[in-house]
N, CA, C, O and the ligand as a Tripos MOL2 file, in Angstrom:
@<TRIPOS>MOLECULE
protein
  261   259    66     0     0
PROTEIN
NO_CHARGES

@<TRIPOS>ATOM
      1 N          -1.7330    6.4960  -63.8680 N.3       1 MET1
      2 CA         -0.5390    7.2220  -63.9580 C.3       1 MET1
      3 C           0.5890    6.2050  -64.8470 C.2       1 MET1
      4 O           0.8140    5.0350  -64.5370 O.2       1 MET1
      5 N           1.1140    6.7980  -65.8000 N.am      2 ILE2
      6 CA          1.9000    5.8600  -66.5780 C.3       2 ILE2
      7 C           3.4330    6.0920  -66.1210 C.2       2 ILE2
      8 O           4.0110    7.1780  -66.1330 O.2       2 ILE2
      9 N           3.9440    4.9190  -65.7370 N.am      3 THR3
     10 CA          5.2950    5.2170  -64.9040 C.3       3 THR3
     11 C           6.5430    4.6920  -65.8930 C.2       3 THR3
     12 O           7.7350    4.9630  -65.7470 O.2       3 THR3
     13 N           6.0480    4.0160  -66.7500 N.am      4 ASP4
     14 CA          7.2850    3.1640  -67.4310 C.3       4 ASP4
     15 C           7.1910    3.8080  -69.0110 C.2       4 ASP4
     16 O           7.0490    3.1230  -70.0240 O.2       4 ASP4
     17 N           7.2760    4.8960  -68.9790 N.am      5 ILE5
     18 CA          7.4000    5.7680  -70.4300 C.3       5 ILE5
     19 C           8.8970    5.6290  -70.8370 C.2       5 ILE5
     20 O           9.8390    6.0440  -70.1610 O.2       5 ILE5
     21 N           8.9900    4.9540  -72.1010 N.am      6 ALA6
     22 CA         10.4170    4.7720  -72.4570 C.3       6 ALA6
     23 C          10.4730    5.3190  -73.7820 C.2       6 ALA6
     24 O           9.4610    5.4140  -74.4770 O.2       6 ALA6
     25 N          11.8200    5.7510  -74.2340 N.am      7 VAL7
     26 CA         12.1630    6.1980  -75.6420 C.3       7 VAL7
     27 C          11.6620    5.1460  -76.6400 C.2       7 VAL7
     28 O          11.9500    3.9750  -76.3950 O.2       7 VAL7
     29 N          10.9360    5.4320  -77.7470 N.am      8 GLY8
     30 CA         10.6820    4.4510  -78.6270 C.3       8 GLY8
     31 C           9.3490    3.7980  -78.4700 C.2       8 GLY8
     32 O           9.0270    2.9070  -79.2570 O.2       8 GLY8
     33 N           8.6440    4.1320  -77.6240 N.am      9 ASP9
     34 CA          7.1970    3.7690  -77.2300 C.3       9 ASP9
     35 C           6.5080    4.6200  -78.0530 C.2       9 ASP9
     36 O           6.7970    5.8000  -78.2530 O.2       9 ASP9
     37 N           5.4510    3.9130  -78.6030 N.am     10 VAL10
     38 CA          4.5020    4.4510  -79.3740 C.3      10 VAL10
     39 C           2.9980    4.4980  -78.7490 C.2      10 VAL10
     40 O           2.4200    3.5190  -78.2760 O.2      10 VAL10
     41 N           2.5070    5.7350  -78.8290 N.am     11 TYR11
     42 CA          1.0230    5.9830  -78.0060 C.3      11 TYR11
     43 C          -0.0060    6.5570  -79.0280 C.2      11 TYR11
     44 O           0.3050    7.3910  -79.8780 O.2      11 TYR11
     45 N          -1.0310    6.1350  -78.9030 N.am     12 ARG12
     46 CA         -2.1730    6.7180  -79.5940 C.3      12 ARG12
     47 C          -2.8640    7.6870  -78.5510 C.2      12 ARG12
     48 O          -3.2020    7.4200  -77.3980 O.2      12 ARG12
     49 N          -2.9890    8.8600  -79.2310 N.am     13 MET13
     50 CA         -3.5950    9.9560  -78.4160 C.3      13 MET13
     51 C          -5.1020    9.9460  -78.4100 C.2      13 MET13
     52 O          -5.8040    9.3720  -79.2430 O.2      13 MET13
     53 N          -5.5110   10.6350  -77.3920 N.am     14 ARG14
     54 CA         -7.0900   10.8270  -77.4470 C.3      14 ARG14
     55 C          -7.5020   11.8550  -78.5900 C.2      14 ARG14
     56 O          -8.6250   11.7230  -79.0790 O.2      14 ARG14
     57 N          -6.7300   12.7960  -79.0150 N.am     15 ARG15
     58 CA         -7.1540   13.6150  -80.0580 C.3      15 ARG15
     59 C          -6.2660   13.3690  -81.3240 C.2      15 ARG15
     60 O          -5.1180   12.9320  -81.2490 O.2      15 ARG15
     61 N          -6.9280   13.7050  -82.5480 N.am     16 GLN16
     62 CA         -6.2900   13.4530  -83.6230 C.3      16 GLN16
     63 C          -5.3550   15.0180  -83.9550 C.2      16 GLN16
     64 O          -5.7570   16.1790  -83.8850 O.2      16 GLN16
     65 N          -3.9990   14.4790  -84.3270 N.am     17 HIS17
     66 CA         -3.2580   15.6770  -84.8970 C.3      17 HIS17
     67 C          -3.8130   16.3410  -86.0220 C.2      17 HIS17
     68 O          -4.5060   15.6680  -86.7850 O.2      17 HIS17
     69 N          -3.6110   17.6640  -86.2810 N.am     18 PRO18
     70 CA         -4.2220   18.3430  -87.4000 C.3      18 PRO18
     71 C          -3.6740   17.8530  -88.7320 C.2      18 PRO18
     72 O          -4.1910   18.1590  -89.8060 O.2      18 PRO18
     73 N          -2.5420   17.0340  -88.6020 N.am     19 CYS19
     74 CA         -2.1620   16.4330  -89.6840 C.3      19 CYS19
     75 C          -2.9490   15.2560  -90.1710 C.2      19 CYS19
     76 O          -2.9390   14.8960  -91.3480 O.2      19 CYS19
     77 N          -3.6130   14.6890  -89.2440 N.am     20 GLY20
     78 CA         -4.6290   13.6670  -89.4010 C.3      20 GLY20
     79 C          -4.0700   12.2690  -88.5760 C.2      20 GLY20
     80 O          -4.6970   11.2090  -88.5770 O.2      20 GLY20
     81 N          -3.0300   12.4390  -88.0170 N.am     21 GLY21
     82 CA         -2.2130   11.3690  -87.1900 C.3      21 GLY21
     83 C          -2.8280   11.0820  -85.9260 C.2      21 GLY21
     84 O          -3.4150   11.9450  -85.2730 O.2      21 GLY21
     85 N          -2.7090    9.9120  -85.5770 N.am     22 TRP22
     86 CA         -3.0660    9.5830  -84.0060 C.3      22 TRP22
     87 C          -2.0410    9.0630  -83.2280 C.2      22 TRP22
     88 O          -2.2170    8.9710  -82.0140 O.2      22 TRP22
     89 N          -1.0730    8.7330  -83.6990 N.am     23 GLU23
     90 CA          0.1050    7.8120  -83.2500 C.3      23 GLU23
     91 C           1.5960    8.6360  -83.0770 C.2      23 GLU23
     92 O           2.2440    9.0800  -84.0250 O.2      23 GLU23
     93 N           1.9530    8.7240  -81.7420 N.am     24 TRP24
     94 CA          3.1580    9.4280  -81.7260 C.3      24 TRP24
     95 C           4.3560    8.5610  -80.9280 C.2      24 TRP24
     96 O           4.0800    7.7190  -80.0730 O.2      24 TRP24
     97 N           5.5710    8.8540  -81.2890 N.am     25 THR25
     98 CA          6.6890    8.0840  -80.9290 C.3      25 THR25
     99 C           7.5170    8.8460  -79.8630 C.2      25 THR25
    100 O           7.9850    9.9710  -80.0350 O.2      25 THR25
    101 N           7.6490    8.0540  -78.6770 N.am     26 VAL26
    102 CA          8.2390    9.0490  -77.7450 C.3      26 VAL26
    103 C           9.9520    9.1310  -78.1310 C.2      26 VAL26
    104 O          10.5600    8.1920  -78.6460 O.2      26 VAL26
    105 N          10.4040   10.1020  -77.8620 N.am     27 TYR27
    106 CA         11.6290   10.4380  -78.3070 C.3      27 TYR27
    107 C          12.6830   10.9560  -77.3340 C.2      27 TYR27
    108 O          13.8970   10.8430  -77.5000 O.2      27 TYR27
    109 N          12.0980   11.5150  -76.3380 N.am     28 ARG28
    110 CA         12.7600   11.8770  -75.1850 C.3      28 ARG28
    111 C          12.0390   11.6280  -73.7560 C.2      28 ARG28
    112 O          10.8190   11.7810  -73.6880 O.2      28 ARG28
    113 N          12.7550   11.2610  -72.6580 N.am     29 VAL29
    114 CA         11.8540   11.1700  -71.5450 C.3      29 VAL29
    115 C          12.6780   11.6490  -70.4270 C.2      29 VAL29
    116 O          13.7830   11.1290  -70.2750 O.2      29 VAL29
    117 N          12.2760   12.6000  -69.6000 N.am     30 GLY30
    118 CA         12.7420   13.4220  -68.6330 C.3      30 GLY30
    119 C          11.8220   13.9820  -67.8570 C.2      30 GLY30
    120 O          10.8270   13.3340  -67.5330 O.2      30 GLY30
    121 N          12.0300   15.3740  -67.4080 N.am     31 ALA31
    122 CA         10.9370   15.8220  -66.5240 C.3      31 ALA31
    123 C           9.6220   16.2810  -67.6160 C.2      31 ALA31
    124 O           8.4370   16.4280  -67.3160 O.2      31 ALA31
    125 N          10.2200   16.4310  -68.8500 N.am     32 ASP32
    126 CA          9.0040   16.6430  -70.0610 C.3      32 ASP32
    127 C           9.2220   15.3000  -70.8180 C.2      32 ASP32
    128 O          10.2880   14.6900  -70.7320 O.2      32 ASP32
    129 N           8.2700   14.9050  -71.4930 N.am     33 ILE33
    130 CA          8.0900   14.0220  -72.4210 C.3      33 ILE33
    131 C           8.0760   14.5140  -73.8710 C.2      33 ILE33
    132 O           7.1870   15.2930  -74.2160 O.2      33 ILE33
    133 N           8.9400   14.1370  -74.6760 N.am     34 GLY34
    134 CA          9.0100   14.5380  -76.1940 C.3      34 GLY34
    135 C           8.4340   13.5610  -77.0050 C.2      34 GLY34
    136 O           8.9470   12.4430  -76.9730 O.2      34 GLY34
    137 N           7.5320   13.7450  -77.6790 N.am     35 ILE35
    138 CA          6.8920   13.1000  -78.7340 C.3      35 ILE35
    139 C           6.8400   13.4910  -80.1240 C.2      35 ILE35
    140 O           6.7330   14.6790  -80.4280 O.2      35 ILE35
    141 N           6.9150   12.5040  -81.0510 N.am     36 GLU36
    142 CA          7.0700   13.0760  -82.5460 C.3      36 GLU36
    143 C           5.8760   12.3150  -83.2890 C.2      36 GLU36
    144 O           5.7580   11.0900  -83.2340 O.2      36 GLU36
    145 N           5.0990   13.0600  -83.9110 N.am     37 CYS37
    146 CA          3.8520   12.5840  -84.6320 C.3      37 CYS37
    147 C           4.4780   11.3890  -85.7130 C.2      37 CYS37
    148 O           5.5300   11.6160  -86.3110 O.2      37 CYS37
    149 N           3.9670   10.5120  -85.8410 N.am     38 ARG38
    150 CA          4.3670    9.4650  -86.6840 C.3      38 ARG38
    151 C           3.8810    9.7410  -88.1800 C.2      38 ARG38
    152 O           4.3050    9.0490  -89.1060 O.2      38 ARG38
    153 N           3.0340   10.7140  -88.3640 N.am     39 THR39
    154 CA          2.3830   11.1840  -89.6670 C.3      39 THR39
    155 C           3.2650   12.1900  -90.2010 C.2      39 THR39
    156 O           3.8850   11.9850  -91.2450 O.2      39 THR39
    157 N           3.3710   13.3650  -89.4900 N.am     40 CYS40
    158 CA          4.0100   14.6990  -90.0950 C.3      40 CYS40
    159 C           5.3530   14.7410  -89.3700 C.2      40 CYS40
    160 O           6.0670   15.6670  -89.7540 O.2      40 CYS40
    161 N           5.9150   13.9050  -88.3380 N.am     41 HIS41
    162 CA          7.2060   14.1040  -87.6790 C.3      41 HIS41
    163 C           7.4770   15.4050  -87.0690 C.2      41 HIS41
    164 O           8.6080   15.8410  -86.8590 O.2      41 HIS41
    165 N           6.3770   16.0040  -86.7940 N.am     42 ARG42
    166 CA          6.3360   17.3520  -85.8990 C.3      42 ARG42
    167 C           6.6670   16.7930  -84.5090 C.2      42 ARG42
    168 O           6.2090   15.6940  -84.1960 O.2      42 ARG42
    169 N           7.4190   17.4700  -83.6760 N.am     43 ARG43
    170 CA          8.0080   17.2890  -82.3830 C.3      43 ARG43
    171 C           7.2510   18.1860  -81.2950 C.2      43 ARG43
    172 O           6.9600   19.3620  -81.5140 O.2      43 ARG43
    173 N           6.9840   17.5730  -80.2010 N.am     44 VAL44
    174 CA          6.3200   18.2070  -79.1290 C.3      44 VAL44
    175 C           6.7610   17.8630  -77.8450 C.2      44 VAL44
    176 O           7.0560   16.7170  -77.5060 O.2      44 VAL44
    177 N           6.8100   18.9610  -77.0560 N.am     45 MET45
    178 CA          7.4740   18.4820  -75.4030 C.3      45 MET45
    179 C           6.0570   18.8250  -74.4990 C.2      45 MET45
    180 O           5.3840   19.8550  -74.5440 O.2      45 MET45
    181 N           5.8700   17.7610  -73.7720 N.am     46 LEU46
    182 CA          4.7810   17.8880  -73.0080 C.3      46 LEU46
    183 C           5.2840   17.4830  -71.4200 C.2      46 LEU46
    184 O           6.0260   16.5460  -71.1260 O.2      46 LEU46
    185 N           4.7570   18.3150  -70.6350 N.am     47 ASP47
    186 CA          5.1190   17.9030  -69.2640 C.3      47 ASP47
    187 C           4.3800   16.3990  -68.7610 C.2      47 ASP47
    188 O           3.3330   16.1510  -69.3590 O.2      47 ASP47
    189 N           4.7510   15.5390  -67.8870 N.am     48 ARG48
    190 CA          4.2030   14.3810  -67.8220 C.3      48 ARG48
    191 C           2.7480   14.1980  -67.5100 C.2      48 ARG48
    192 O           2.0950   13.2750  -67.9960 O.2      48 ARG48
    193 N           2.1390   15.2950  -66.5080 N.am     49 ARG49
    194 CA          0.6800   15.2490  -66.3640 C.3      49 ARG49
    195 C           0.0110   15.6050  -67.7670 C.2      49 ARG49
    196 O          -1.0440   15.0340  -68.0410 O.2      49 ARG49
    197 N           0.4870   16.3980  -68.5580 N.am     50 ARG50
    198 CA         -0.1520   16.5040  -69.6920 C.3      50 ARG50
    199 C          -0.1230   15.4600  -70.7380 C.2      50 ARG50
    200 O          -1.1210   15.1900  -71.4070 O.2      50 ARG50
    201 N           1.0410   14.8640  -70.8840 N.am     51 PHE51
    202 CA          1.2350   13.7950  -71.6880 C.3      51 PHE51
    203 C           0.3090   12.6510  -71.3470 C.2      51 PHE51
    204 O          -0.3000   12.0060  -72.2010 O.2      51 PHE51
    205 N           0.2340   12.4170  -69.9040 N.am     52 GLU52
    206 CA         -0.7750   11.3210  -69.4980 C.3      52 GLU52
    207 C          -2.1690   11.6960  -69.7020 C.2      52 GLU52
    208 O          -2.9730   10.7740  -69.8410 O.2      52 GLU52
    209 N          -2.6210   13.0010  -69.7470 N.am     53 SER53
    210 CA         -3.9010   13.0060  -70.0150 C.3      53 SER53
    211 C          -4.4760   13.1120  -71.4260 C.2      53 SER53
    212 O          -5.6560   13.1080  -71.7740 O.2      53 SER53
    213 N          -3.1990   13.2200  -72.2610 N.am     54 ARG54
    214 CA         -3.4950   13.3320  -73.7650 C.3      54 ARG54
    215 C          -3.2370   11.8610  -74.4460 C.2      54 ARG54
    216 O          -3.6020   11.5860  -75.5890 O.2      54 ARG54
    217 N          -2.5700   10.9850  -73.5940 N.am     55 ALA55
    218 CA         -2.0940    9.5820  -74.2170 C.3      55 ALA55
    219 C          -3.4810    8.8670  -73.9500 C.2      55 ALA55
    220 O          -4.0620    9.0390  -72.8790 O.2      55 ALA55
    221 N          -3.9640    8.1140  -74.8840 N.am     56 ARG56
    222 CA         -4.9780    7.0440  -74.7650 C.3      56 ARG56
    223 C          -4.5240    5.8080  -74.4260 C.2      56 ARG56
    224 O          -5.0730    5.1820  -73.5200 O.2      56 ARG56
    225 N          -3.5310    5.3360  -75.0700 N.am     57 ASN57
    226 CA         -3.0990    4.0530  -74.7820 C.3      57 ASN57
    227 C          -1.7190    3.7940  -75.5760 C.2      57 ASN57
    228 O          -1.5350    4.3230  -76.6720 O.2      57 ASN57
    229 N          -0.7850    2.9800  -74.9900 N.am     58 ARG58
    230 CA          0.4060    2.5480  -75.6690 C.3      58 ARG58
    231 C           0.2300    1.4600  -76.5670 C.2      58 ARG58
    232 O          -0.1410    0.3650  -76.1450 O.2      58 ARG58
    233 N           0.4580    1.6610  -77.7380 N.am     59 ILE59
    234 CA          0.2490    0.6590  -78.8890 C.3      59 ILE59
    235 C           1.3920   -0.0030  -79.2900 C.2      59 ILE59
    236 O           1.1470   -0.9540  -80.0330 O.2      59 ILE59
    237 N           2.7440    0.2130  -79.0070 N.am     60 MET60
    238 CA          4.0550   -0.2180  -79.3130 C.3      60 MET60
    239 C           4.9260   -0.0380  -78.1170 C.2      60 MET60
    240 O           5.0500    1.0550  -77.5640 O.2      60 MET60
    241 N           5.4290   -0.9460  -77.7910 N.am     61 ARG61
    242 CA          6.4480   -1.0450  -76.8150 C.3      61 ARG61
    243 C           7.8100   -0.8430  -77.5010 C.2      61 ARG61
    244 O           8.0480   -1.4550  -78.5420 O.2      61 ARG61
    245 N           8.7110   -0.0100  -76.9580 N.am     62 ALA62
    246 CA         10.0710    0.1330  -77.2480 C.3      62 ALA62
    247 C          10.8550   -1.2700  -77.2130 C.2      62 ALA62
    248 O          10.8830   -2.0410  -76.2530 O.2      62 ALA62
    249 N          11.4300   -1.4270  -78.3470 N.am     63 GLU63
    250 CA         12.1410   -2.8280  -78.1470 C.3      63 GLU63
    251 C          13.5150   -2.7370  -77.2520 C.2      63 GLU63
    252 O          14.2530   -1.7550  -77.1690 O.2      63 GLU63
    253 N          13.6670   -3.9600  -76.6270 N.am     64 ASP64
    254 CA         14.8540   -3.8760  -75.6270 C.3      64 ASP64
    255 C          16.0200   -4.1130  -76.6880 C.2      64 ASP64
    256 O          15.9730   -4.7640  -77.7310 O.2      64 ASP64
    257 N          17.0530   -3.4200  -76.1440 N.am     65 PRO65
    258 CA         18.4410   -3.4400  -77.0190 C.3      65 PRO65
    259 C          18.8280   -4.9330  -76.9200 C.2      65 PRO65
    260 O          19.8490   -5.3430  -77.4720 O.2      65 PRO65
    261 ZN          1.2780   15.2440  -87.2760 Zn       66 ZN66
@<TRIPOS>BOND
     1     1     2 1
     2     2     3 1
     3     3     4 2
     4     3     5 am
     5     5     6 1
     6     6     7 1
     7     7     8 2
     8     7     9 am
     9     9    10 1
    10    10    11 1
    11    11    12 2
    12    11    13 am
    13    13    14 1
    14    14    15 1
    15    15    16 2
    16    15    17 am
    17    17    18 1
    18    18    19 1
    19    19    20 2
    20    19    21 am
    21    21    22 1
    22    22    23 1
    23    23    24 2
    24    23    25 am
    25    25    26 1
    26    26    27 1
    27    27    28 2
    28    27    29 am
    29    29    30 1
    30    30    31 1
    31    31    32 2
    32    31    33 am
    33    33    34 1
    34    34    35 1
    35    35    36 2
    36    35    37 am
    37    37    38 1
    38    38    39 1
    39    39    40 2
    40    39    41 am
    41    41    42 1
    42    42    43 1
    43    43    44 2
    44    43    45 am
    45    45    46 1
    46    46    47 1
    47    47    48 2
    48    47    49 am
    49    49    50 1
    50    50    51 1
    51    51    52 2
    52    51    53 am
    53    53    54 1
    54    54    55 1
    55    55    56 2
    56    55    57 am
    57    57    58 1
    58    58    59 1
    59    59    60 2
    60    59    61 am
    61    61    62 1
    62    62    63 1
    63    63    64 2
    64    63    65 am
    65    65    66 1
    66    66    67 1
    67    67    68 2
    68    67    69 am
    69    69    70 1
    70    70    71 1
    71    71    72 2
    72    71    73 am
    73    73    74 1
    74    74    75 1
    75    75    76 2
    76    75    77 am
    77    77    78 1
    78    78    79 1
    79    79    80 2
    80    79    81 am
    81    81    82 1
    82    82    83 1
    83    83    84 2
    84    83    85 am
    85    85    86 1
    86    86    87 1
    87    87    88 2
    88    87    89 am
    89    89    90 1
    90    90    91 1
    91    91    92 2
    92    91    93 am
    93    93    94 1
    94    94    95 1
    95    95    96 2
    96    95    97 am
    97    97    98 1
    98    98    99 1
    99    99   100 2
   100    99   101 am
   101   101   102 1
   102   102   103 1
   103   103   104 2
   104   103   105 am
   105   105   106 1
   106   106   107 1
   107   107   108 2
   108   107   109 am
   109   109   110 1
   110   110   111 1
   111   111   112 2
   112   111   113 am
   113   113   114 1
   114   114   115 1
   115   115   116 2
   116   115   117 am
   117   117   118 1
   118   118   119 1
   119   119   120 2
   120   119   121 am
   121   121   122 1
   122   122   123 1
   123   123   124 2
   124   123   125 am
   125   125   126 1
   126   126   127 1
   127   127   128 2
   128   127   129 am
   129   129   130 1
   130   130   131 1
   131   131   132 2
   132   131   133 am
   133   133   134 1
   134   134   135 1
   135   135   136 2
   136   135   137 am
   137   137   138 1
   138   138   139 1
   139   139   140 2
   140   139   141 am
   141   141   142 1
   142   142   143 1
   143   143   144 2
   144   143   145 am
   145   145   146 1
   146   146   147 1
   147   147   148 2
   148   147   149 am
   149   149   150 1
   150   150   151 1
   151   151   152 2
   152   151   153 am
   153   153   154 1
   154   154   155 1
   155   155   156 2
   156   155   157 am
   157   157   158 1
   158   158   159 1
   159   159   160 2
   160   159   161 am
   161   161   162 1
   162   162   163 1
   163   163   164 2
   164   163   165 am
   165   165   166 1
   166   166   167 1
   167   167   168 2
   168   167   169 am
   169   169   170 1
   170   170   171 1
   171   171   172 2
   172   171   173 am
   173   173   174 1
   174   174   175 1
   175   175   176 2
   176   175   177 am
   177   177   178 1
   178   178   179 1
   179   179   180 2
   180   179   181 am
   181   181   182 1
   182   182   183 1
   183   183   184 2
   184   183   185 am
   185   185   186 1
   186   186   187 1
   187   187   188 2
   188   187   189 am
   189   189   190 1
   190   190   191 1
   191   191   192 2
   192   191   193 am
   193   193   194 1
   194   194   195 1
   195   195   196 2
   196   195   197 am
   197   197   198 1
   198   198   199 1
   199   199   200 2
   200   199   201 am
   201   201   202 1
   202   202   203 1
   203   203   204 2
   204   203   205 am
   205   205   206 1
   206   206   207 1
   207   207   208 2
   208   207   209 am
   209   209   210 1
   210   210   211 1
   211   211   212 2
   212   211   213 am
   213   213   214 1
   214   214   215 1
   215   215   216 2
   216   215   217 am
   217   217   218 1
   218   218   219 1
   219   219   220 2
   220   219   221 am
   221   221   222 1
   222   222   223 1
   223   223   224 2
   224   223   225 am
   225   225   226 1
   226   226   227 1
   227   227   228 2
   228   227   229 am
   229   229   230 1
   230   230   231 1
   231   231   232 2
   232   231   233 am
   233   233   234 1
   234   234   235 1
   235   235   236 2
   236   235   237 am
   237   237   238 1
   238   238   239 1
   239   239   240 2
   240   239   241 am
   241   241   242 1
   242   242   243 1
   243   243   244 2
   244   243   245 am
   245   245   246 1
   246   246   247 1
   247   247   248 2
   248   247   249 am
   249   249   250 1
   250   250   251 1
   251   251   252 2
   252   251   253 am
   253   253   254 1
   254   254   255 1
   255   255   256 2
   256   255   257 am
   257   257   258 1
   258   258   259 1
   259   259   260 2
@<TRIPOS>SUBSTRUCTURE
     1 MET1         2 RESIDUE 1 A MET
     2 ILE2         6 RESIDUE 1 A ILE
     3 THR3        10 RESIDUE 1 A THR
     4 ASP4        14 RESIDUE 1 A ASP
     5 ILE5        18 RESIDUE 1 A ILE
     6 ALA6        22 RESIDUE 1 A ALA
     7 VAL7        26 RESIDUE 1 A VAL
     8 GLY8        30 RESIDUE 1 A GLY
     9 ASP9        34 RESIDUE 1 A ASP
    10 VAL10       38 RESIDUE 1 A VAL
    11 TYR11       42 RESIDUE 1 A TYR
    12 ARG12       46 RESIDUE 1 A ARG
    13 MET13       50 RESIDUE 1 A MET
    14 ARG14       54 RESIDUE 1 A ARG
    15 ARG15       58 RESIDUE 1 A ARG
    16 GLN16       62 RESIDUE 1 A GLN
    17 HIS17       66 RESIDUE 1 A HIS
    18 PRO18       70 RESIDUE 1 A PRO
    19 CYS19       74 RESIDUE 1 A CYS
    20 GLY20       78 RESIDUE 1 A GLY
    21 GLY21       82 RESIDUE 1 A GLY
    22 TRP22       86 RESIDUE 1 A TRP
    23 GLU23       90 RESIDUE 1 A GLU
    24 TRP24       94 RESIDUE 1 A TRP
    25 THR25       98 RESIDUE 1 A THR
    26 VAL26      102 RESIDUE 1 A VAL
    27 TYR27      106 RESIDUE 1 A TYR
    28 ARG28      110 RESIDUE 1 A ARG
    29 VAL29      114 RESIDUE 1 A VAL
    30 GLY30      118 RESIDUE 1 A GLY
    31 ALA31      122 RESIDUE 1 A ALA
    32 ASP32      126 RESIDUE 1 A ASP
    33 ILE33      130 RESIDUE 1 A ILE
    34 GLY34      134 RESIDUE 1 A GLY
    35 ILE35      138 RESIDUE 1 A ILE
    36 GLU36      142 RESIDUE 1 A GLU
    37 CYS37      146 RESIDUE 1 A CYS
    38 ARG38      150 RESIDUE 1 A ARG
    39 THR39      154 RESIDUE 1 A THR
    40 CYS40      158 RESIDUE 1 A CYS
    41 HIS41      162 RESIDUE 1 A HIS
    42 ARG42      166 RESIDUE 1 A ARG
    43 ARG43      170 RESIDUE 1 A ARG
    44 VAL44      174 RESIDUE 1 A VAL
    45 MET45      178 RESIDUE 1 A MET
    46 LEU46      182 RESIDUE 1 A LEU
    47 ASP47      186 RESIDUE 1 A ASP
    48 ARG48      190 RESIDUE 1 A ARG
    49 ARG49      194 RESIDUE 1 A ARG
    50 ARG50      198 RESIDUE 1 A ARG
    51 PHE51      202 RESIDUE 1 A PHE
    52 GLU52      206 RESIDUE 1 A GLU
    53 SER53      210 RESIDUE 1 A SER
    54 ARG54      214 RESIDUE 1 A ARG
    55 ALA55      218 RESIDUE 1 A ALA
    56 ARG56      222 RESIDUE 1 A ARG
    57 ASN57      226 RESIDUE 1 A ASN
    58 ARG58      230 RESIDUE 1 A ARG
    59 ILE59      234 RESIDUE 1 A ILE
    60 MET60      238 RESIDUE 1 A MET
    61 ARG61      242 RESIDUE 1 A ARG
    62 ALA62      246 RESIDUE 1 A ALA
    63 GLU63      250 RESIDUE 1 A GLU
    64 ASP64      254 RESIDUE 1 A ASP
    65 PRO65      258 RESIDUE 1 A PRO
    66 ZN66       261 GROUP 0 **** ****
């Protein structure tokens, strides 16, 4: 389980987006996780469980303010 999801984190997903992209940036963290494709900028909301099952690994950490 991923407990420290933060806005600005970048994740590589297990499946390729139809646009060809693999990497997604977290733009919202709450009951649902909002992610934006880094290639086509399409936004998707997923509940935490679904997000965790689709994410493979975090490739970039949100920068500290
Ligand atoms: Zn995309």
